[in-house]
Each structure stands twice: as C-alpha cells, then as structure tokens.
N, C-alpha and C positions, 0 to 999 in steps of 0.2 A: 506810628497806627495811621492816621491821621491820612497823611500823606499817600500810603499802600492804598484806603480805604479810597480815594479820591482816584485815581488812577485805574482800580479795580472797577469803580462803579466806569469811569470812560469806556473799559473796554467790555463791559456789559452790556452796557447801552450799544456799542456799536455791534454787539453781535446780537441785539433784538434789533438793531435797525436793520440786519442783511435778512433779517425771516421777516420782517415788517415789510421789505421789498418789494418781497415775492406775494406777501400775502396781502400786498396793498392792492397787487392787481387789479382783485376782488372786491375787496370793501375798502371803502371811502377811508379818506384820515380822521374825519369829526369819526365817526362810528368805530374806527380801529380805535383810537384813543380813547373813545368813554370806554369802550369793554375791558381796556387794559384797566383803567383807573377801575370801575368797578369789580372786578375782579381780585384788583391788588385792597380794594376796602374792602370786600368779603372776606380775604384772608387775614388780615391783620385782628379781625376777633379772637380765630382761637391761639393768634399770636401773643398776643398780647394777656388772654389768659393764663396762655403757657409760662412766658416769662413772669409778669407782676399779676397771676391770679385774680383774685376779685378786687383788687386794692383800687379804688380811685383815686385817678392821679389831683393831688396838691398844686392844680393851676389855682390863680389866685381870677378876680372874673376879669382883670384886664388881661394874664396870659392865655385865658378861653378867648378871650375875643382874637388877640394876636396870634394867636395860632390859627384861628378858621377863617381869618381875614387874610393869611397868607398861603392858605389850600387854597382860597377864591382866586386871591391877585395872581397869587403862580402858577395853579394849574386851570384852575377854570377859563380865565380872563385872557392869560398869555397863552396857552395855547392856543386858544381860538386865531387871535390875534396872528399868531404866528401861521397857523394853517390857511390866514385870508393872504400872510404872505408868500405860502410858497401858489398857491392859486394864482395870484398876480403876477408873479415876476420868474417862476421856476425854483427849482432846487441849489441851483450854483449859483446864483444872485444869494437867493435866501440864507445858505450857507456863508456867505460873503459877512452879510448884514450881522449871522449869528455871533462872530467872534465879535462883536461887542458886549458881551454876556462877561467877560471875565473886565475889560475896563471898567463897567458899571459897576460890579461885586468890590474892585478895589478902590473906588471914589465913594461908596457909598459906607464899605469898611473904616476908611479912613475918617470921612466924616462923621459917622455915627456910632463904630465900634471902637475906635480910637486906634486902629491898626496903623502898623506901619512897615514898609517894606525895604531891607536893606538896599542898598547898590546892585549886587550882585544878583537878587533876586527882580528888579528889574532888568537887567539884561537878560535873564533867564527867561522872563515873559517876553519878553520882544521878540526872543527866539522861536519859542512857542507862536506865539500871533505870527510873528514870518514863514514857520513853519505849515500853519492850517492854510494859509492864505495861499503859500505854495502847493499845497494839497488839493483844497477845494477850488482853486481860479479854472474858469472854463468860457474860453470863447461863444456865446451862445450867440449864434447867425440867424435865429427865429427872431420875426419883427413881432418883437414887442414896446404898444405905444407908451409914449413919457409920460402921462398919467399915471399906467400902471404899474411903471417902475415908482415912478415919486408914490405911489398909496402903499405901494411894496416894500419897501424901505421906511416909511414911516411905522405901515403895522409891525415891521420886522423889530426895529432897531425898540417899539413899542412894548413887545412883547419881549422883548430878556432886558429890560428895562425892568418890567415887575417881575420875573424870573428871578434880576438881581435882588429888588426889595424884598420879594418875598420869603426869601433865604435869610437875608441881613435879619430880618425885624425879626424871625422866628429864633436865629441863634442862639442869642441868652436864655430862650425857653430851654432851648436843647438843654443848654451847658447844666443846667441848674433843675431841667423838669426829668421824667419818664422820657425815655429816649422810645418806646414803642405806641406810647401814648400819644407822642407828638404826633409823631410818624402819622398814629391811625386816623388821629383827627384832622391834620393837614390833608390828607387824603379823602375822608370823607366830604371835609368841605368842600374840596375840590370838583370832587363826582357828583356832589348834591348842588354844585353853584353850572354845572353843566346841564342837568335835566333841568332845570330853572330855564335856564337859555333856552335847550329843545321846545318848553313847554310857552315859551314866551313867542317863538320862532314857530311852532304851532308844527317841529320837526318830527312828531311822533311815526306818523303812519311812514315818512323814510327811511328814518332807522331803522322800522321795524321791517320794511319790506326789505332792506337790507341783508340784513338777521335771518330771515326766513330761506331768505337763498342758498344755493349752494358754496359754502368755505371752507379752504383749508384750513378747518377749526384747530389743528392738530397743532397746525403749527404760528395760529394766532396765538393759541392758549400757551405753547411753548416761547413765544415770544413776548406776551404778555406779562408770562411769571418774570423775566429774563428786562424785561426793559421797565415795568412798573412798580414792581413788588421787591425784588433784590436790587436793581439798579439805586432805586430811592433808599433803600435803607443804606449803604454804600456810598450815596452821596449825601444822605444826611448825617452818617456818624464820621464823614471827614470834615464836615463842617462843625461840627461837633471837635475834634480831637486836634483839630488844627486850624490854623487863622482863614474866614472866610476868601479873602485875598488871595492866600497860595491855594486853595482848594480850587476857587474860580479857574484859576489858571491849568490845574492838574486835569481839570477837566473837560477841559477844551482839547486836551488828546485824544479824545473819542472820532472826531474827524478822522486824525488819523492813522485809528484801531478801523474805521468805517472801511477805508483804502484799503487798509490791507486784509482785512477778512472776505472783502467782497472782491478783492483776486484772487483770493487762497479758496473761500465755498462758491465763489458766484461767477468766476472765471471773468470778472473784468478785464479790463487790460492796464498792465502797468508801464508805466514809462520811466525815463529818467527823474524828471520833474517831480514827479511823486516820489519818488523811490528818494530826493533829495531831502524833499520838504516832510516826510518819514521822521528822516534821519534829524534834520534840523528841531522838527516839534521834540524829539523825545532827548537831544542834546539837552533844548530848552529844561526840559523835566528837571535833568540831571542836574543840570545848576540850580534850579529851585531847591532841591532838596538834599544833595548831597556835601554843600556844607555846612 
C-alpha cells in the first residue's frame, strides 16, 4: 500500500499542477502556495476531530519539535527556495534540478534510517530518473545569465535537500504517532513559517492585493485541495507504509504524470521523446515494486 499511495500522490499532485498552470497565470506562485497551505491547514482541523476525536497526540517534547521543524524546513523554507529557483532559471531547468530529490532521500535514509535498496531497485531508480530527465529536458534558448543559473541551481538543490530532510526526520514519528495529527501539525508549522516570512519581508500588502484582484477561485480551490490536502495525505501515507527511499523514487513519477495530463487536458504537445520518457519512468516504477 505504501507504493500505491506514493504513485497516487504523484498523480494527484500532477493533476493539481495542471490546474495551477492555468490559475498561476493571474496569481503568483508564492501567493498560490500560501493559499493552498492555509486551506489545507484549515481542513485538517475537522479531519483530525473526525478521525482522532478530542484525543491529544502523544508526542514527546522532542517529537513536537521534530514535526514542527519538519514543517518549517520542508514547507516554509524549501518552498520559498524552490520558488526563487523557478524565478531565476525557469521551469525546465528547475525541474531537472528537482530530480535530485530522490537521491537526497535515499542517501539520508541510508545514513539516518538504516534503509538499504536491493540492486534491482537501484536499477529501477536509474530508469525512473532517466525517464524524468527525458520528459522534462528542454533546450531553453532564452538568455539566462550564468550567475542566475548558478544561484538557481543552488536554491533549487537546497530546496529539494530541505524537502528530503523534512520527510526523513518525520518518518519515525509517522510510524509511531497519529498520522492525521502529524500531517496537521506539519502543515500548520509550514504555513506559520510562510506567514512569518511575509511579516519579516513586509509582503502583506502585496499578497492582499493579489487576493483582492479577480482570480479563478474555483480552479484554485480544487487545485489546492488536490495539491496540498489530498496529495499531502497520500505523500505521508506512502512514507509511513514503505521505505522512504522507495517512496521518494515513486514520487518522481509526478513529472511524467504532469506531461501526460497536460497533453490530455491542456492540449500541450506530445512527442516521441516524452512518450519514451513516460514509458521509461513507469518501467522503472514496475521494477521498483513488482519483485
């Protein structure tokens, strides 16, 4: 089930990204990300009450610190750095840098969780990574300065490293404590971190101005429900029920799902390279989970 949830998370996130592509034409990325995280945090309150009732989580002080730190590091700081990389060097280059996520998780899982992949799982990982690179790589002929690329790579690599740190540090808590509480506290900590960042940078007026302007709120709300609430639940469930190293590789299939859904729903071009990349990605998934 862990493998299933990890692939379902990738598909759910990809569908949300397709909606975000349309809504992002009028609402900037930071404001969109803040809205989806605040919405998901609000939805976690009735969800926790429905699943766990009024019972308080049995976290130790250290576990409280770990879950909140995971949210701040993996949602607030990492998302901010990722958006910075996106602005500096564009979506295609950032997508390639984001493929470092699963290698980071695998390395951290081996170092801190004692996980190990079997040789054929490494082969599946290489297939997935090669497929993602084939799908996402584009020749970008727009002039981007070398300094912007260097800064973008630094922010992008730092972002996915922090995402990997956030999930690896919280995995032991996920395995022993309330799933819904862990998800809710992590989201709340991440959203709070973003609000604090806005306070420090005095960005309240800018964000409020964008929220007051006409937006496709129906699309934004549906995308936020899929991209933050549902996909976060599937994402954490995957890490709870299978090895973090395996879940991270399966999460990488989101890039292939995005290309597929963009072709189906946004009528974007599909060529042989993308078809081959999608086929290679899901072949790698098959190798990872079938044996």
